[in-house]
C-alpha positions in Angstrom: -0.2 0.1 0.1 1.5 3.2 -0.7 2.2 6.1 1.9 -1.0 7.2 3.8 -1.3 11.0 3.1 -0.6 13.0 6.3 -4.0 14.2 8.1 -3.8 17.5 5.5 -7.6 17.1 5.4 -9.1 17.8 9.2 -12.1 15.4 10.4 -16.0 16.9 9.8 -17.8 16.1 13.1 -21.2 14.5 11.9 -23.8 17.4 12.3 -27.4 16.8 12.9 -30.0 17.3 10.1 -33.3 16.0 10.7 -34.4 13.7 8.1 -36.8 15.1 5.1 -39.5 13.0 6.3 -39.7 14.8 9.9 -39.1 18.6 8.5 -37.7 20.6 6.2 -37.5 24.1 5.6 -36.5 26.0 2.6 -36.1 29.6 1.8 -34.5 31.5 -0.7 -34.5 35.5 -1.2 -32.9 37.5 -4.2 -32.8 40.5 -5.8 -33.3 41.2 -9.2 -36.1 41.5 -12.2 -39.5 41.2 -10.5 -40.3 36.7 -11.2 -43.3 34.5 -10.1 -42.1 30.6 -9.4 -45.4 29.6 -11.4 -44.3 31.9 -14.1 -43.5 29.3 -17.5 -43.7 29.8 -20.9 -44.3 26.2 -21.4 -47.0 25.7 -19.0 -50.1 27.6 -18.2 -52.7 26.8 -15.1 -56.7 26.6 -15.7 -58.7 25.8 -12.6 -55.7 24.1 -10.9 -55.0 21.5 -13.8 -51.5 22.5 -15.1 -51.6 22.6 -18.8 -48.0 21.8 -20.5 -47.0 23.1 -24.4 -44.8 23.7 -26.3 -42.9 21.5 -29.2 -39.9 19.9 -27.1 -39.8 16.6 -25.8 -41.2 16.1 -22.1 -42.3 13.2 -19.9 -45.1 15.2 -18.9 -48.7 14.9 -19.7 -50.6 17.7 -21.2 -52.7 18.2 -18.1 -51.6 17.4 -15.2 -54.1 17.5 -12.5 -52.3 17.7 -8.7 -49.5 19.5 -7.1 -46.9 20.9 -9.6 -43.6 23.1 -9.1 -41.2 24.7 -11.8 -38.2 27.0 -12.2 -37.4 28.6 -15.0 -33.5 28.1 -16.7 -33.9 32.3 -16.2 -34.7 31.8 -12.1 -32.0 29.4 -11.8 -29.4 31.7 -13.2 -31.3 35.1 -11.1 -31.8 32.6 -8.1 -29.2 29.4 -7.0 -25.3 29.3 -7.3 -25.9 26.1 -9.4 -22.6 24.5 -10.1 -25.0 21.4 -11.0 -28.4 20.2 -12.6 -29.1 19.3 -9.1 -28.8 22.6 -7.3 -31.8 23.5 -9.5 -33.8 21.9 -6.9 -32.8 23.2 -4.4 -35.5 25.3 -2.8 -38.1 23.4 -4.5 -41.1 22.2 -1.6 -40.0 18.7 0.3 -37.4 18.0 -2.5 -33.9 16.8 -1.3 -30.9 16.0 -2.8 -28.1 14.6 -0.5 -25.0 16.2 -2.5 -22.4 15.8 -0.1 -19.7 17.8 -1.9 -19.8 20.0 -5.3 -19.7 17.2 -8.5 -21.0 13.8 -6.0 -21.8 11.5 -8.4 -22.7 8.3 -6.4 -24.5 9.7 -3.2 -26.9 12.8 -4.2 -29.9 10.7 -4.3 -33.0 12.3 -4.5 -35.1 12.6 -1.3 -38.9 13.3 -1.7 -42.3 14.0 1.0 -42.4 10.7 2.2 -39.1 8.6 0.3 -35.7 9.4 2.2 -32.1 9.3 0.6 -32.1 5.8 0.7 -34.8 5.4 -1.5 -33.5 6.2 -5.1 -35.6 4.3 -6.5 -39.2 6.4 -5.6 -38.4 8.7 -7.7 -37.8 9.7 -11.7 -36.0 12.2 -13.2 -36.1 13.3 -17.1 -34.3 14.8 -18.8 -35.8 16.0 -22.6 -37.8 13.2 -22.0 -34.9 10.1 -21.8 -34.9 8.4 -18.5 -31.9 9.7 -15.9 -33.4 7.7 -13.0 -31.2 5.0 -12.7 -33.2 2.1 -12.2 -31.1 -0.8 -11.7 -30.7 -0.5 -7.6 -32.9 1.6 -5.2 -30.1 2.9 -2.6 -27.3 5.5 -2.3 -24.9 4.1 -4.9 -28.2 4.5 -7.7 -28.0 8.2 -7.8 -29.4 9.6 -10.7 -27.2 10.0 -13.8 -26.8 14.5 -12.9 -24.4 14.5 -14.9 -25.9 14.3 -18.1 -27.5 17.9 -17.8 -25.5 21.0 -17.0 -27.2 23.8 -15.6 -25.9 26.5 -18.6 -27.9 23.9 -20.9 -31.2 23.8 -18.6 -34.4 26.2 -19.9 -36.9 24.9 -17.2 -37.6 22.0 -14.9 -40.6 20.6 -13.8 -41.7 18.8 -10.3 -45.1 16.5 -10.1 -45.6 15.2 -7.1 -47.1 12.1 -6.0 -48.2 9.4 -8.3 -51.3 11.1 -9.5 -50.5 10.8 -12.9 -51.1 7.2 -15.1 -48.5 8.5 -17.4 -45.6 7.0 -14.9 -44.6 4.2 -13.5 -44.6 3.3 -9.0 -41.3 4.8 -8.8 -43.0 7.8 -9.3 -44.8 7.6 -6.0 -42.6 10.8 -4.5 -42.2 12.7 -7.3 -41.4 13.3 -10.9 -38.5 15.6 -12.2 -38.4 17.3 -16.2 -35.9 18.7 -17.3 -36.2 20.4 -20.2 -32.9 21.7 -21.8 -32.5 25.0 -24.2 -32.9 24.8 -28.5 -32.2 28.2 -29.6 -33.8 30.7 -32.0 -31.5 32.2 -33.4 -27.1 32.5 -32.5 -26.0 31.8 -29.3 -22.1 31.3 -27.9 -22.0 30.9 -23.7 -18.9 30.5 -21.5 -18.9 30.4 -17.9 -15.9 30.0 -15.4 -16.7 29.4 -11.9 -14.3 28.6 -8.9 -15.8 27.6 -4.9 -14.2 26.9 -1.4 -15.4 25.2 1.2 -13.5 26.4 4.0 -13.0 24.1 7.3 -12.0 24.4 10.7 -12.6 21.6 13.0 -10.2 19.7 16.1 -7.8 22.3 15.6 -7.3 22.1 12.0 -7.1 24.5 9.0 -8.2 22.9 5.4 -9.8 23.9 1.8 -11.7 22.2 -0.2 -11.8 23.9 -3.9 -13.9 23.4 -7.0 -13.2 24.6 -10.4 -15.9 24.2 -13.9 -16.0 25.6 -17.2 -18.6 25.6 -19.6 -19.0 26.6 -22.9 -22.5 26.0 -24.9 -23.9 27.6 -28.9 -26.5 26.8 -31.6 -28.4 28.3 -34.1 -31.7 28.1 -36.4 -31.2 27.8 -40.0 -35.0 27.6 -41.3 -36.6 24.4 -40.0 -33.4 22.9 -39.1 -31.9 23.9 -35.3 -28.5 22.5 -32.8 -27.2 22.7 -29.6 -24.1 22.1 -28.3 -23.2 21.8 -24.3 -19.3 20.9 -23.1 -18.6 21.6 -19.4 -15.9 20.4 -17.1 -16.0 19.9 -12.8 -12.3 19.6 -11.3 -14.0 18.7 -7.5 -12.1 18.2 -4.2 -14.7 16.9 -1.3 -14.1 17.1 2.0 -13.8 13.1 3.7 -17.6 11.1 4.7 -16.5 8.7 6.6 -13.6 8.3 9.8 -12.1 5.0 11.4 -13.2 5.0 14.7 -12.4 3.4 18.5 -14.7 3.0 20.9 -12.3 4.8 24.1 -13.5 2.0 26.7 -12.0 -1.5 27.7 -14.1 -2.9 26.2 -12.5 -2.5 22.8 -9.6 -2.1 23.2 -6.9 -4.4 25.8 -4.4 -3.6 27.5 -0.6 -2.8 26.9 1.6 -6.0 25.6 4.1 -4.4 23.7 5.2 -4.4 20.2 2.8 -1.7 19.7 3.4 1.9 18.6 3.0 4.8 20.6 1.2 7.1 18.8 -0.4 10.8 19.1 -2.9 12.7 16.6 -5.8 10.6 17.0 -9.0 13.1 18.3 -11.2 12.6 21.7 -15.4 12.8 20.9 -18.4 11.7 21.1 -20.2 9.2 18.6 -24.3 9.5 18.0 -24.7 7.3 20.9 -23.0 9.9 23.0 -20.3 7.3 23.6 -16.4 8.3 23.9 -15.0 7.4 21.1 -11.2 7.8 19.8 -11.0 9.3 16.1 -7.9 8.0 13.6 -8.2 9.0 10.3 -10.6 10.2 8.0 -11.2 8.7 4.6 -13.7 8.1 1.8 -12.3 12.1 0.1 -13.0 12.0 -3.2 -11.5 14.3 -6.1 -13.4 14.1 -9.4 -12.9 15.5 -12.8 -16.3 15.3 -14.9 -16.3 16.1 -18.6 -19.5 16.1 -20.6 -20.4 16.7 -23.9 -24.2 17.0 -24.6 -25.4 17.3 -28.6 -29.4 18.3 -29.6 -30.9 18.3 -33.2 -34.2 19.1 -34.5 -35.6 19.1 -37.1 -39.4 20.9 -38.0 -40.5 18.3 -40.9 -43.7 20.2 -41.1 -45.3 23.6 -39.1 -46.4 21.0 -36.6 -44.2 18.2 -37.0 -40.6 17.8 -35.0 -37.8 15.2 -35.5 -34.8 15.8 -32.8 -32.0 13.9 -31.5 -30.8 13.6 -28.7 -26.5 12.2 -27.6 -25.1 12.6 -24.3 -21.2 11.6 -23.0 -20.4 11.7 -19.7 -16.6 10.8 -18.2 -15.2 10.8 -14.2 -11.9 10.1 -13.2 -12.6 9.5 -9.3 -10.0 8.5 -6.6 -10.9 8.4 -2.9 -8.1 8.3 -0.2 -7.7 8.0 3.4 -5.4 10.6 6.0 -4.0 9.0 9.0 -4.1 11.2 12.4 -1.5 9.2 14.0 1.6 10.2 14.5 4.8 8.6 15.7 7.4 9.7 18.4 9.4 10.9 15.1 6.7 12.7 13.9 5.7 10.2 10.8 2.4 9.2 9.7 1.2 5.4 11.0 -1.2 3.5 9.5 -1.7 -0.1 8.6 1.4 -0.7 6.7 3.9 1.0 9.4 4.8 -2.0 10.4 5.0 -3.7 7.1 2.1 -6.3 7.3 -1.5 -5.5 7.0 -2.2 -5.0 10.6 -0.9 -3.0 13.3 -0.9 -2.1 16.6 -1.2 1.2 18.4 -1.1 2.6 21.8 -3.9 5.8 22.1 -4.6 6.8 25.2 -3.1 4.1 27.4 -5.3 1.4 25.3 -3.9 -1.0 22.2 -5.7 -1.3 19.1 -5.1 -2.6 15.5 -5.3 -0.8 12.7 -6.7 -2.4 9.1 -6.7 -2.3 5.5 -10.2 -1.7 6.2 -9.9 1.6 9.0 -8.2 2.9 5.3 -9.9 2.8 2.0 -8.4 3.9 -0.8 -10.8 3.6 -4.0 -10.3 4.3 -7.9 -13.4 4.7 -10.4 -12.9 5.4 -14.2 -16.5 5.7 -16.2 -17.8 6.8 -19.7 -21.1 6.8 -19.9 -23.2 7.9 -22.5 -26.9 8.0 -23.5 -29.0 9.0 -27.2 -32.3 9.4 -28.1 -34.7 9.9 -30.7 -38.0 11.5 -30.6 -40.7 12.4 -33.1 -43.7 14.6 -32.0 -46.5 16.7 -33.6 -47.7 19.8 -31.3 -50.5 21.0 -33.8 -52.6 21.9 -31.0 -55.7 20.7 -32.6 -57.8 17.2 -31.8 -54.7 14.9 -31.7 -51.1 15.0 -31.4 -49.3 12.4 -31.1 -45.2 11.3 -30.1 -43.0 8.3 -30.7 -39.7 8.5 -28.2 -36.6 5.6 -27.7 -34.0 6.1 -25.4 -31.1 4.3 -24.9 -28.5 4.7 -21.7 -24.9 2.7 -22.0 -22.3 2.6 -19.0 -20.2 1.6 -21.3 -17.0 2.2 -19.4 -17.0 1.9 -16.0 -14.4 0.5 -13.5 -13.9 0.7 -9.7 -10.7 -0.3 -8.4 -10.6 -0.5 -4.3 -7.7 -1.3 -2.3 -8.6 -4.9 -0.1 -5.9 -7.1 0.7 -6.0 -10.2 2.5 -2.8 -11.4 3.1 1.0 -10.2 3.9 2.4 -11.6 0.7 -0.2 -9.2 -1.4 0.0 -6.1 0.5 -1.7 -3.8 -2.8 -4.1 -6.6 -3.0 -7.4 -5.0 -4.5 -10.6 -5.9 -5.9 -11.7 -4.6 -9.7 -15.7 -4.2 -10.4 -16.3 -3.9 -14.7 -20.2 -2.9 -14.9 -19.8 -2.8 -18.6 -22.6 -3.8 -20.3 -25.2 -2.1 -18.0 -27.7 0.2 -18.9 -31.7 0.4 -19.7 -33.8 1.2 -22.5 -36.7 3.2 -22.9 -39.6 2.8 -25.8 -42.6 5.0 -26.0 -45.7 6.4 -27.7 -48.5 8.8 -26.6 -51.0 10.4 -27.8 -53.4 12.8 -26.4 -57.1 13.6 -28.1 -59.3 17.2 -27.8 -62.1 16.1 -29.0 -63.7 19.2 -29.2 -60.6 21.0 -29.3 -57.8 22.6 -27.1 -61.7 24.9 -25.3 -63.5 21.3 -24.8 -64.2 19.8 -22.2 -62.1 16.4 -22.7 -58.4 16.1 -22.5 -57.6 12.3 -23.1 -53.9 11.9 -22.5 -52.9 7.9 -23.6 -49.3 5.4 -24.4 -48.0 2.4 -24.5 -43.8 2.4 -22.9 -41.7 -0.7 -22.2 -38.7 0.1 -20.3 -35.3 -2.1 -19.8 -33.0 -2.4 -17.6 -29.6 -4.9 -18.3 -27.5 -5.1 -15.0 -23.9 -7.0 -16.2 -21.3 -7.0 -12.9 -18.0 -8.7 -12.6 -16.4 -8.4 -9.7 -12.1 -10.0 -9.7 -9.2 -9.7 -7.6 -5.9 -7.9 -8.6 -2.3 -8.9 -6.7 -2.6 -4.8 -7.5 -5.3 -3.1 -7.1 -4.1 0.5 -8.9 -2.3 -0.9 -11.9 -3.0 -4.7 -12.6 -6.2 -6.4 -14.5 -8.4 -8.9 -13.1 -6.6 -11.8 -12.5 -9.0 -14.3 -10.4 -12.4 -14.8 -10.3 -14.4 -12.8 -7.4 -18.5 -12.5 -8.3 -20.8 -11.8 -10.6 -24.6 -10.4 -10.9 -26.5 -10.7 -13.3 -30.1 -9.8 -14.8 -32.8 -7.9 -16.6 -36.2 -6.4 -16.0 -38.6 -5.0 -17.5 -41.9 -3.1 -17.2 -44.3 -3.1 -20.2 -47.6 0.1 -19.3 -50.3 1.7 -20.8 -52.1 3.8 -19.7 -55.3 6.7 -20.1 -56.0 9.7 -18.7 -59.1 11.8 -19.3 -59.0 15.7 -17.6 -63.1 16.4 -18.0 -63.4 20.2 -17.1 -67.5 19.1 -16.6 -67.8 23.2 -15.7 -65.6 26.0 -15.8 -65.1 26.0 -12.2 -64.9 22.4 -12.1 -62.2 19.8 -12.8 -62.1 16.1 -12.7 -58.8 13.6 -13.9 -59.3 10.2 -13.8 -56.5 7.4 -15.2 -55.5 4.1 -15.4 -52.5 2.4 -15.8 -52.0 -1.4 -16.1 -48.7 -2.9 -16.3 -46.8 -5.9 -16.6 -43.5 -6.8 -15.4 -40.8 -9.5 -16.3 -37.7 -10.2 -14.7 -35.5 -12.6 -15.9 -31.7 -14.4 -16.4 -31.2 -14.1 -13.1 -27.1 -15.0 -11.8 -25.4 -14.6 -8.5 -22.7 -16.3 -8.3 -19.4 -15.8 -6.1 -15.9 -17.7 -5.7 -15.5 -21.1 -3.5 -12.4 -22.2 -1.3 -14.2 -25.3 0.2 -12.7 -29.0 -0.6 -16.5 -29.8 -0.5 -20.0 -29.0 -1.9 -22.0 -27.2 -0.2 -25.6 -26.0 -1.0 -24.9 -24.0 -4.3 -21.0 -24.3 -4.2 -18.9 -26.5 -6.3 -15.7 -27.8 -4.9 -14.8 -28.9 -8.6 -15.5 -25.1 -10.3 -14.5 -23.8 -6.9 -17.5 -20.9 -7.4 -21.1 -20.9 -5.7 -23.5 -20.5 -8.5 -27.0 -19.5 -8.1 -29.4 -19.0 -11.2 -32.6 -17.7 -10.5 -36.3 -18.6 -12.2 -38.0 -16.0 -14.2 -40.9 -14.5 -12.9 -43.5 -11.5 -14.1 -46.1 -10.2 -13.0 -49.5 -7.5 -13.9 -50.8 -4.9 -11.9 -53.2 -2.1 -12.5 -53.1 1.9 -10.3 -56.1 3.8 -10.8 -55.5 7.6 -10.5 -58.4 10.2 -9.4 -57.7 14.3 -8.9 -60.4 17.0 -8.4 -59.7 20.7 -8.8 -61.9 23.4 -8.1 -61.9 26.9 -8.6 -63.7 28.9 -6.0 -62.8 32.0 -7.6 -60.5 34.5 -9.3 -57.9 33.5 -6.4 -58.5 30.6 -5.0 -58.3 26.7 -5.8 -59.5 23.8 -3.5 -57.4 20.2 -5.5 -58.3 16.7 -4.3 -55.6 13.8 -5.6 -55.7 9.9 -4.9 -53.6 7.0 -6.9 -52.3 3.7 -6.5 -48.5 3.3 -7.2 -46.7 -0.6 -7.6 -42.9 0.3 -7.8 -41.5 -3.1 -9.1 -38.1 -4.6 -7.9 -35.1 -3.3 -9.2 -32.6 -5.6 -10.7 -30.5 -5.5 -8.2 -32.4 -5.9 -5.7 -33.6 -9.1 -7.2 -30.3 -10.8 -7.8 -26.8 -8.2 -6.4 -25.1 -9.4 -3.7 -23.7 -13.0 -1.9 -23.7 -15.9 -1.1 -22.3 -17.6 2.7 -20.6 -19.9 3.5 -23.9 -22.3 3.4 -24.4 -21.4 -0.2 -27.1 -19.3 0.8 -28.1 -16.3 -1.2 -28.3 -12.9 1.1 -28.3 -9.7 0.8 -30.0 -9.6 -2.5 -34.2 -11.7 -2.7 -35.2 -13.1 -6.1 -38.1 -12.8 -3.9 -39.7 -10.4 -3.2 -43.0 -9.0 -3.9 -44.1 -5.8 -5.7 -44.5 -2.1 -3.7 -48.1 -1.0 -3.2 -49.5 2.4 -2.3 -52.5 4.5 -1.8 -51.1 7.8 -1.3 -53.2 11.1 -1.2 -53.4 14.7 -0.5 -55.5 17.8 -0.5 -54.7 20.8 -1.4 -55.9 24.5 -0.7 -53.7 27.2 -3.5 -54.1 31.1 -3.4 -52.7 33.0 -6.3 -52.6 36.9 -7.0 -50.6 39.2 -8.9 -46.9 38.6 -8.1 -47.4 36.0 -5.3 -48.9 32.3 -4.5 -49.6 29.8 -1.0 -50.1 27.0 -1.2 -51.0 24.4 1.7 -51.3 20.4 1.3 -52.2 18.0 3.7 -50.5 14.4 2.2 -51.1 10.9 3.3 -49.5 7.4 2.0 -50.4 4.4 2.8 -47.3 1.7 1.6 -47.3 -2.4 1.2 -44.5 -4.8 1.0 -42.2 -1.9 1.2 -39.2 -2.7 -0.1 -35.9 -1.9 2.7 -32.6 -3.5 3.6 -32.4 -4.8 7.1 -31.8 -7.2 9.1 -31.8 -11.3 7.9 -31.7 -13.1 11.2 -31.8 -15.7 9.5 -28.6 -15.1 7.6 -26.8 -12.2 10.1 -27.2 -9.8 7.3 -28.2 -7.1 5.8 -31.3 -8.2 3.3 -34.1 -6.6 0.9 -37.1 -7.1 3.0 -40.5 -6.9 2.1 -41.4 -4.2 5.0 -45.3 -5.1 5.9 -47.2 -1.8 5.8 -45.7 2.0 6.2 -47.9 4.6 7.1 -46.6 8.4 6.5 -49.4 11.5 6.7 -48.0 15.3 6.6 -48.3 18.7 5.6 -46.8 21.2 3.3 -47.0 24.6 3.0 -44.8 26.7 0.0 -44.9 30.6 -0.4 -43.5 32.5 -3.2 -44.1 36.4 -4.0 -42.6 39.0 -6.6 -43.6 42.2 -7.6 -46.1 43.0 -5.3 -45.8 43.8 -1.3 -42.0 42.5 -1.8 -41.4 45.7 -3.6 -41.9 47.5 -1.0 -39.5 46.3 1.0 -37.2 46.6 -1.7 -37.3 46.7 -5.2 -36.7 44.3 -7.2 -37.2 41.6 -4.2 -38.7 38.2 -4.2 -38.5 35.1 -1.7 -39.3 31.5 -2.2 -39.6 29.7 1.4 -41.4 26.0 1.8 -42.2 23.8 5.1 -42.5 19.9 5.1 -43.9 18.2 8.6 -43.8 14.2 7.9 -44.7 12.2 10.3 -44.0 8.4 9.7 -44.5 4.9 10.8 -43.5 1.5 10.8 -46.9 -0.5 11.2 -46.6 -3.7 10.5 -42.7 -5.5 9.8 -42.7 -9.6 10.4 -39.4 -9.5 8.6 -38.1 -8.3 11.6 -40.0 -8.8 14.6 -37.9 -6.0 17.3 -39.5 -3.4 15.2 -43.8 -3.0 14.7 -44.3 -0.1 16.0 -40.9 2.0 15.5 -41.0 5.3 14.0 -38.6 6.2 10.8 -37.2 9.9 11.5 -39.8 10.8 14.1 -38.7 13.0 17.2 
């Protein structure tokens, strides 16, 4: 193992942050040209129903029956110092992205009203109609592909709350985020250079973490053809995320018995259980260099028919390092390799502790992903419009190297995980029927779609984790899932003040090709493990299921200022391919971590809203309730003594959301050009039944 760097990076004291599903508050104030959060050239409101317009590709249906929040690219430029696409969501109600540092690419999960940062599969993110949500799995490692969109290219962002539109699968139970990027009407050229510095002073250490960002974009329109090109580079260094610790008690340390290196530099503190501990090192300190290239082409075949192509490429080179804080009598760093082996005993505050390789993790990652999308869309706004869309997201090259020695003869050994061949493909056909035109009573949205997800994960051992190629098989996980859907939704304006929206979504889900395989060193066959092949192999049978999800919404315009809305909908979230097949095999040949027999997660969500809108101001209050059966979570399986994805029988969440925006009215009396946006979310979530872990019924999730 190469020498561990001196501890120039300070430890970050874990700070308490209330979970979003308990309490969330966001406030944004700015000065500049008057604006209103509801303003958007691509959408309007009638009797409480949001009407989506425009010729550009979008994942949104034409009429949206429930809570929608929007922000335009102009507002992002003026009010948010955005360094990446997830920053556009920073002040929208009930949304939180777990972004740990600028450029966070592997843990920036979107959380919503009733879903935390561990539930990445309970929200959907699109860009120009292309799925960016990583529905290969559910958890911190399956973040949306934020790097495929940069702040400079955003035209607008729309957020639909809850599973109240039949146009979306059950992953919409939290929220649907739709980015629409720019398409120029005349020649444009833009350039931007940004720098950020994060000072840090803690435990007597002074340091800073920097990020540089450069971007350029240009585009033009020539007759029926227009194009847009955007390039971006981000070079970011984040703060440490984890720390090597030891409890400062006789039960964890042992008496000195000779052979230890007496060290200084350990930092005493309290853990989250208020126990005394010693912090020995910082780790998971990422440096990331990301390159982004996006090209969009559009051709107006007729005044009412547009064909478009989108191509995106994202490359990432990242390293995660550790820094020991321990020093010997000569002031030299001390880590697990200081004595020439893989472990090193040290004396800290009169007690003996053994430093191991796991205390000083190191990683190196190289990724090159690409996406492609084709759209053909009519936008005549007559009796019938239609759209055809296809997209592909391909991992291309995705290799993760990790330091993981197991014996002194190979002190640089590690593991290499290769995800080449992983990705997803989508197909969709949509139509909008207006029997009596746009001013008529009915607007019917209908469509067919197919989403296919493929997992290909190969894990191998290497004698040199940084340089050598893979030499020995360690594990393999494979499988595919497919969701085929049909939906119809009618927005019926039965009175100038009353609108009802009824929808139904039918889905057929299949999973096949499941394989969980790991290396085996035993001398006798055991369960799925073969002594002859030296592998444990579990092939999983194919599965299928069909479900229906009804939706309903009602809005009433009390007067020109007030609108009341009620919505309810069922969402079915099918297991992801990683939850089914990616895990491990224990010494008995049993699958752990993953679960090929998972049931779909089923939720009923409802909300009641009152919205007051006047020129320059909007106030909204929403009561929401979610009742989820067979919720998909990882928890301890007592049979295997490992954390395994399981179905939690029932979880119930209720809450209140308040949102306020103002500009150009009373705010001008305070300060000319001042605008205000604020939101507050309160939620109470409770595990009602959990037969998979009998110690927890009645326990609460994120409740004080």
